[in-house]
A tleap script that builds the chain and sets N, CA, C and O, in Angstrom:
source leaprc.protein.ff14SB
mol = sequence {
  NMET VAL ASP MET TYR VAL LEU ILE VAL CYS
  ASP LEU GLY ARG THR GLU GLU ILE ALA SER
  ASP LEU GLN GLU ILE ASP LYS VAL LYS GLU
  VAL TYR MET ILE SER GLY ALA TYR ASP ILE
  ILE VAL LYS MET SER GLY PRO SER PRO LYS
  ASP LEU GLU HIE VAL TYR SER LYS ILE ARG
  ASN VAL SER GLY ILE LYS THR THR ILE THR
  LEU VAL GLY TYR THR LYS ASN GLY CTYR
}
set mol.1.N position { -43.723 16.416 -49.991 }
set mol.1.CA position { -44.816 15.764 -50.147 }
set mol.1.C position { -45.724 16.408 -51.009 }
set mol.1.O position { -45.708 17.624 -51.200 }
set mol.2.N position { -46.655 15.488 -51.628 }
set mol.2.CA position { -47.392 15.739 -52.366 }
set mol.2.C position { -48.792 15.310 -52.111 }
set mol.2.O position { -48.831 14.409 -51.273 }
set mol.3.N position { -50.124 15.722 -52.635 }
set mol.3.CA position { -51.360 15.481 -51.983 }
set mol.3.C position { -51.842 14.860 -53.787 }
set mol.3.O position { -51.500 15.068 -54.951 }
set mol.4.N position { -52.545 14.256 -53.234 }
set mol.4.CA position { -53.564 13.134 -54.815 }
set mol.4.C position { -54.810 13.302 -54.676 }
set mol.4.O position { -55.143 13.414 -53.496 }
set mol.5.N position { -55.717 13.370 -55.492 }
set mol.5.CA position { -57.432 13.960 -54.914 }
set mol.5.C position { -57.987 12.393 -55.972 }
set mol.5.O position { -57.741 12.450 -57.177 }
set mol.6.N position { -58.525 11.424 -55.549 }
set mol.6.CA position { -59.107 10.232 -56.643 }
set mol.6.C position { -60.810 10.650 -56.402 }
set mol.6.O position { -61.275 10.294 -55.319 }
set mol.7.N position { -61.827 11.447 -57.448 }
set mol.7.CA position { -62.915 11.499 -57.969 }
set mol.7.C position { -63.210 10.146 -58.120 }
set mol.7.O position { -62.389 9.372 -58.613 }
set mol.8.N position { -64.407 9.762 -57.706 }
set mol.8.CA position { -64.668 8.229 -57.868 }
set mol.8.C position { -66.822 7.879 -58.212 }
set mol.8.O position { -67.816 8.144 -57.537 }
set mol.9.N position { -66.703 7.482 -59.005 }
set mol.9.CA position { -68.034 7.443 -59.671 }
set mol.9.C position { -68.302 5.856 -58.945 }
set mol.9.O position { -67.493 4.952 -59.155 }
set mol.10.N position { -69.184 5.705 -58.321 }
set mol.10.CA position { -69.909 4.111 -57.598 }
set mol.10.C position { -71.135 3.529 -57.777 }
set mol.10.O position { -72.099 4.271 -57.587 }
set mol.11.N position { -71.359 2.368 -58.100 }
set mol.11.CA position { -72.250 1.454 -58.287 }
set mol.11.C position { -73.702 2.217 -57.711 }
set mol.11.O position { -73.670 2.495 -56.512 }
set mol.12.N position { -74.656 2.489 -58.274 }
set mol.12.CA position { -75.923 2.650 -57.617 }
set mol.12.C position { -76.269 1.830 -56.358 }
set mol.12.O position { -76.345 0.602 -56.398 }
set mol.13.N position { -76.554 2.816 -54.825 }
set mol.13.CA position { -76.664 2.659 -53.937 }
set mol.13.C position { -75.468 2.008 -53.157 }
set mol.13.O position { -75.660 1.438 -52.083 }
set mol.14.N position { -74.156 2.116 -53.767 }
set mol.14.CA position { -73.221 1.374 -53.040 }
set mol.14.C position { -72.076 2.320 -52.253 }
set mol.14.O position { -71.117 1.804 -51.678 }
set mol.15.N position { -72.361 4.177 -52.315 }
set mol.15.CA position { -71.520 5.124 -51.934 }
set mol.15.C position { -71.096 4.791 -50.385 }
set mol.15.O position { -69.920 4.460 -50.232 }
set mol.16.N position { -71.873 4.841 -49.301 }
set mol.16.CA position { -71.434 4.689 -47.964 }
set mol.16.C position { -70.643 3.387 -47.785 }
set mol.16.O position { -69.709 3.533 -46.998 }
set mol.17.N position { -70.761 2.130 -48.308 }
set mol.17.CA position { -70.017 1.246 -48.104 }
set mol.17.C position { -68.501 1.262 -48.529 }
set mol.17.O position { -67.517 0.943 -47.862 }
set mol.18.N position { -68.605 1.823 -50.105 }
set mol.18.CA position { -67.427 2.252 -50.819 }
set mol.18.C position { -66.667 2.991 -49.911 }
set mol.18.O position { -65.496 2.694 -49.674 }
set mol.19.N position { -67.437 4.253 -49.202 }
set mol.19.CA position { -66.754 5.379 -48.408 }
set mol.19.C position { -66.331 4.704 -47.632 }
set mol.19.O position { -65.133 4.589 -47.891 }
set mol.20.N position { -66.657 3.973 -46.521 }
set mol.20.CA position { -66.336 3.146 -45.376 }
set mol.20.C position { -65.115 2.136 -45.996 }
set mol.20.O position { -64.117 2.265 -45.286 }
set mol.21.N position { -64.944 1.408 -46.831 }
set mol.21.CA position { -63.825 0.282 -47.388 }
set mol.21.C position { -62.587 1.192 -47.765 }
set mol.21.O position { -61.477 0.664 -47.835 }
set mol.22.N position { -62.762 2.704 -48.038 }
set mol.22.CA position { -61.528 3.586 -48.529 }
set mol.22.C position { -61.068 4.126 -47.296 }
set mol.22.O position { -59.848 4.176 -47.143 }
set mol.23.N position { -61.678 4.468 -46.547 }
set mol.23.CA position { -60.974 4.626 -45.330 }
set mol.23.C position { -60.057 3.759 -44.574 }
set mol.23.O position { -59.040 4.018 -43.930 }
set mol.24.N position { -60.643 2.731 -44.805 }
set mol.24.CA position { -59.241 1.608 -44.354 }
set mol.24.C position { -58.251 1.658 -45.018 }
set mol.24.O position { -57.463 0.965 -44.376 }
set mol.25.N position { -57.442 2.225 -46.399 }
set mol.25.CA position { -56.812 1.806 -47.002 }
set mol.25.C position { -55.418 2.951 -46.551 }
set mol.25.O position { -55.586 4.171 -46.579 }
set mol.26.N position { -54.324 2.425 -46.226 }
set mol.26.CA position { -53.092 3.378 -45.930 }
set mol.26.C position { -52.898 4.477 -46.873 }
set mol.26.O position { -53.312 4.602 -48.026 }
set mol.27.N position { -52.020 5.426 -45.984 }
set mol.27.CA position { -52.022 6.717 -46.821 }
set mol.27.C position { -53.707 7.659 -47.306 }
set mol.27.O position { -53.820 8.879 -47.425 }
set mol.28.N position { -54.560 6.850 -47.454 }
set mol.28.CA position { -55.632 7.537 -47.773 }
set mol.28.C position { -56.041 8.648 -46.189 }
set mol.28.O position { -55.957 8.140 -45.071 }
set mol.29.N position { -56.318 9.631 -46.310 }
set mol.29.CA position { -56.301 10.974 -45.729 }
set mol.29.C position { -57.566 11.487 -45.024 }
set mol.29.O position { -57.831 11.887 -43.890 }
set mol.30.N position { -58.195 11.317 -46.105 }
set mol.30.CA position { -59.335 11.849 -46.117 }
set mol.30.C position { -60.271 11.275 -46.892 }
set mol.30.O position { -59.752 10.797 -47.901 }
set mol.31.N position { -62.130 11.034 -46.812 }
set mol.31.CA position { -62.604 10.346 -47.460 }
set mol.31.C position { -64.414 11.227 -47.555 }
set mol.31.O position { -65.098 11.296 -46.534 }
set mol.32.N position { -64.762 11.628 -48.499 }
set mol.32.CA position { -65.801 12.402 -48.247 }
set mol.32.C position { -66.797 12.154 -49.561 }
set mol.32.O position { -66.297 12.195 -50.685 }
set mol.33.N position { -68.050 11.927 -49.407 }
set mol.33.CA position { -69.236 11.513 -50.306 }
set mol.33.C position { -69.997 12.902 -50.479 }
set mol.33.O position { -70.446 13.514 -49.510 }
set mol.34.N position { -70.102 13.342 -51.777 }
set mol.34.CA position { -70.424 14.625 -52.725 }
set mol.34.C position { -71.155 14.394 -53.443 }
set mol.34.O position { -71.164 13.231 -53.845 }
set mol.35.N position { -72.078 15.275 -53.953 }
set mol.35.CA position { -72.931 15.245 -54.385 }
set mol.35.C position { -72.284 15.652 -56.115 }
set mol.35.O position { -71.064 15.767 -56.233 }
set mol.36.N position { -72.983 15.799 -57.077 }
set mol.36.CA position { -72.485 15.835 -58.627 }
set mol.36.C position { -72.463 14.766 -59.280 }
set mol.36.O position { -73.263 13.836 -59.181 }
set mol.37.N position { -71.341 14.868 -60.137 }
set mol.37.CA position { -70.754 14.177 -61.355 }
set mol.37.C position { -70.091 13.113 -60.611 }
set mol.37.O position { -69.736 12.186 -61.339 }
set mol.38.N position { -69.814 12.973 -59.351 }
set mol.38.CA position { -69.106 12.078 -59.077 }
set mol.38.C position { -69.838 11.617 -57.558 }
set mol.38.O position { -70.595 12.527 -57.218 }
set mol.39.N position { -69.839 10.648 -56.698 }
set mol.39.CA position { -70.330 10.151 -55.824 }
set mol.39.C position { -68.906 10.230 -54.381 }
set mol.39.O position { -69.166 10.348 -53.184 }
set mol.40.N position { -67.739 10.142 -54.872 }
set mol.40.CA position { -66.663 10.320 -53.661 }
set mol.40.C position { -65.550 10.793 -53.692 }
set mol.40.O position { -64.809 10.207 -54.481 }
set mol.41.N position { -64.994 11.835 -53.020 }
set mol.41.CA position { -63.446 12.063 -53.317 }
set mol.41.C position { -62.770 11.749 -52.223 }
set mol.41.O position { -63.282 11.891 -51.113 }
set mol.42.N position { -61.264 11.178 -52.429 }
set mol.42.CA position { -60.709 10.929 -51.560 }
set mol.42.C position { -59.288 11.421 -51.560 }
set mol.42.O position { -58.645 11.380 -52.609 }
set mol.43.N position { -58.758 11.882 -50.451 }
set mol.43.CA position { -57.612 12.625 -50.533 }
set mol.43.C position { -56.256 11.686 -50.001 }
set mol.43.O position { -56.356 11.054 -48.949 }
set mol.44.N position { -55.337 11.659 -50.589 }
set mol.44.CA position { -54.099 10.665 -50.292 }
set mol.44.C position { -53.044 11.687 -50.393 }
set mol.44.O position { -52.965 12.615 -51.198 }
set mol.45.N position { -51.966 11.240 -49.099 }
set mol.45.CA position { -50.546 11.635 -49.169 }
set mol.45.C position { -49.536 10.943 -49.245 }
set mol.45.O position { -49.546 9.747 -48.952 }
set mol.46.N position { -48.300 11.694 -49.725 }
set mol.46.CA position { -47.297 10.731 -49.775 }
set mol.46.C position { -46.036 11.911 -50.445 }
set mol.46.O position { -46.154 13.005 -50.996 }
set mol.47.N position { -44.881 11.090 -50.089 }
set mol.47.CA position { -43.529 12.059 -50.827 }
set mol.47.C position { -43.647 12.518 -52.514 }
set mol.47.O position { -43.124 13.519 -53.003 }
set mol.48.N position { -44.448 11.535 -53.213 }
set mol.48.CA position { -44.121 11.645 -54.723 }
set mol.48.C position { -45.550 11.185 -54.814 }
set mol.48.O position { -46.209 10.611 -53.947 }
set mol.49.N position { -46.041 11.685 -56.501 }
set mol.49.CA position { -46.659 10.828 -56.612 }
set mol.49.C position { -46.294 9.017 -57.222 }
set mol.49.O position { -47.208 8.286 -57.603 }
set mol.50.N position { -45.103 8.658 -57.200 }
set mol.50.CA position { -44.671 7.217 -57.635 }
set mol.50.C position { -45.185 6.514 -56.125 }
set mol.50.O position { -45.683 5.389 -56.106 }
set mol.51.N position { -45.005 7.288 -54.947 }
set mol.51.CA position { -45.209 6.473 -53.855 }
set mol.51.C position { -46.678 6.531 -53.495 }
set mol.51.O position { -47.164 6.316 -52.385 }
set mol.52.N position { -47.149 6.776 -54.335 }
set mol.52.CA position { -48.675 6.745 -54.255 }
set mol.52.C position { -49.725 5.768 -54.892 }
set mol.52.O position { -50.897 5.492 -54.636 }
set mol.53.N position { -48.580 5.258 -56.070 }
set mol.53.CA position { -49.226 4.186 -57.023 }
set mol.53.C position { -49.674 2.927 -56.401 }
set mol.53.O position { -50.527 2.266 -56.993 }
set mol.54.N position { -49.310 2.615 -55.541 }
set mol.54.CA position { -49.809 1.025 -54.970 }
set mol.54.C position { -50.944 1.632 -54.251 }
set mol.54.O position { -52.001 1.071 -54.538 }
set mol.55.N position { -51.066 2.627 -53.384 }
set mol.55.CA position { -52.607 3.171 -52.989 }
set mol.55.C position { -53.809 3.564 -53.982 }
set mol.55.O position { -54.973 3.487 -53.588 }
set mol.56.N position { -53.510 3.962 -55.200 }
set mol.56.CA position { -53.958 4.142 -55.826 }
set mol.56.C position { -54.612 2.886 -56.585 }
set mol.56.O position { -55.829 2.872 -56.767 }
set mol.57.N position { -53.861 1.915 -56.992 }
set mol.57.CA position { -54.649 0.520 -57.347 }
set mol.57.C position { -54.845 -0.195 -56.184 }
set mol.57.O position { -55.243 -1.343 -56.383 }
set mol.58.N position { -54.683 0.140 -54.974 }
set mol.58.CA position { -55.858 -0.519 -54.198 }
set mol.58.C position { -57.274 0.247 -53.837 }
set mol.58.O position { -58.209 -0.479 -53.498 }
set mol.59.N position { -57.494 1.723 -53.892 }
set mol.59.CA position { -58.864 2.017 -54.461 }
set mol.59.C position { -59.605 1.469 -55.740 }
set mol.59.O position { -60.760 1.043 -55.735 }
set mol.60.N position { -58.528 1.563 -57.161 }
set mol.60.CA position { -59.232 0.968 -58.241 }
set mol.60.C position { -59.788 -0.273 -57.971 }
set mol.60.O position { -60.669 -0.712 -58.709 }
set mol.61.N position { -59.265 -1.090 -56.710 }
set mol.61.CA position { -59.563 -2.286 -56.881 }
set mol.61.C position { -60.731 -2.326 -55.766 }
set mol.61.O position { -60.809 -3.491 -55.378 }
set mol.62.N position { -61.495 -1.659 -55.223 }
set mol.62.CA position { -62.375 -1.831 -54.138 }
set mol.62.C position { -63.925 -2.119 -55.056 }
set mol.62.O position { -64.232 -1.288 -55.910 }
set mol.63.N position { -64.680 -3.124 -54.851 }
set mol.63.CA position { -65.289 -3.019 -55.361 }
set mol.63.C position { -67.029 -2.144 -55.541 }
set mol.63.O position { -67.675 -1.737 -54.575 }
set mol.64.N position { -67.327 -2.071 -56.520 }
set mol.64.CA position { -68.284 -1.062 -56.709 }
set mol.64.C position { -68.235 0.089 -56.987 }
set mol.64.O position { -69.096 0.957 -56.847 }
set mol.65.N position { -66.363 0.199 -57.738 }
set mol.65.CA position { -66.020 1.477 -57.979 }
set mol.65.C position { -65.966 1.051 -59.469 }
set mol.65.O position { -65.493 0.004 -59.912 }
set mol.66.N position { -66.706 2.355 -60.351 }
set mol.66.CA position { -67.171 2.429 -61.699 }
set mol.66.C position { -66.215 3.127 -62.635 }
set mol.66.O position { -65.853 2.580 -63.676 }
set mol.67.N position { -65.756 4.461 -62.241 }
set mol.67.CA position { -64.617 5.021 -62.763 }
set mol.67.C position { -64.142 6.220 -61.558 }
set mol.67.O position { -64.669 6.671 -60.541 }
set mol.68.N position { -62.809 6.455 -62.314 }
set mol.68.CA position { -61.737 7.219 -61.277 }
set mol.68.C position { -60.828 8.497 -62.567 }
set mol.68.O position { -60.393 8.470 -63.718 }
set mol.69.N position { -60.973 9.629 -61.236 }
set mol.69.CA position { -60.147 10.131 -61.755 }
set mol.69.C position { -59.132 10.754 -60.612 }
set mol.69.O position { -59.238 10.808 -59.386 }
set mol.70.N position { -57.994 11.248 -61.618 }
set mol.70.CA position { -57.170 11.158 -60.134 }
set mol.70.C position { -56.428 13.004 -60.751 }
set mol.70.O position { -56.062 13.274 -61.895 }
set mol.71.N position { -56.427 13.843 -59.658 }
set mol.71.CA position { -55.588 14.957 -59.618 }
set mol.71.C position { -54.663 14.958 -58.765 }
set mol.71.O position { -54.702 14.165 -57.824 }
set mol.72.N position { -53.881 15.639 -58.883 }
set mol.72.CA position { -52.173 15.758 -58.263 }
set mol.72.C position { -51.992 17.033 -57.873 }
set mol.72.O position { -52.032 17.961 -58.680 }
set mol.73.N position { -51.764 17.202 -56.530 }
set mol.73.CA position { -51.730 18.900 -56.289 }
set mol.73.C position { -50.431 18.861 -56.087 }
set mol.73.O position { -49.886 17.792 -55.809 }
set mol.74.N position { -49.591 20.260 -56.218 }
set mol.74.CA position { -48.088 20.036 -56.424 }
set mol.74.C position { -48.045 21.475 -55.257 }
set mol.74.O position { -49.061 22.130 -55.024 }
set mol.75.N position { -47.146 21.676 -54.838 }
set mol.75.CA position { -46.653 22.855 -54.105 }
set mol.75.C position { -46.288 24.020 -55.376 }
set mol.75.O position { -46.256 23.688 -56.561 }
set mol.76.N position { -46.075 25.149 -54.989 }
set mol.76.CA position { -45.393 26.326 -55.605 }
set mol.76.C position { -43.871 25.498 -55.796 }
set mol.76.O position { -43.701 24.803 -56.798 }
set mol.77.N position { -43.288 25.572 -55.234 }
set mol.77.CA position { -41.720 24.643 -55.567 }
set mol.77.C position { -42.015 22.928 -55.883 }
set mol.77.O position { -40.982 22.272 -56.014 }
set mol.78.N position { -42.987 22.361 -55.981 }
set mol.78.CA position { -42.710 21.147 -56.907 }
set mol.78.C position { -42.954 20.465 -55.775 }
set mol.78.O position { -43.611 21.018 -54.892 }
set mol.79.N position { -42.352 18.827 -55.556 }
set mol.79.CA position { -42.950 17.811 -54.600 }
set mol.79.C position { -42.469 18.334 -53.036 }
set mol.79.O position { -42.811 17.697 -52.040 }
savepdb mol mol.pdb
quit
């Protein structure tokens, strides 16, 4: 199992709307609105990074998302 985190910058004034849309995507486990350089952090989980590619594509296609950075969390023993 692997966890992936996506840091998201949204269009001004659309953070709550986008956070709501992201919660509807399958395999998205948690969505938080945050302060700082990014507006939202999303946690998704799956058997491997490859398994989550389609989820990431759905996230990137949400209207109002300007940029993303993806982080992959591995356990000590790999996936």
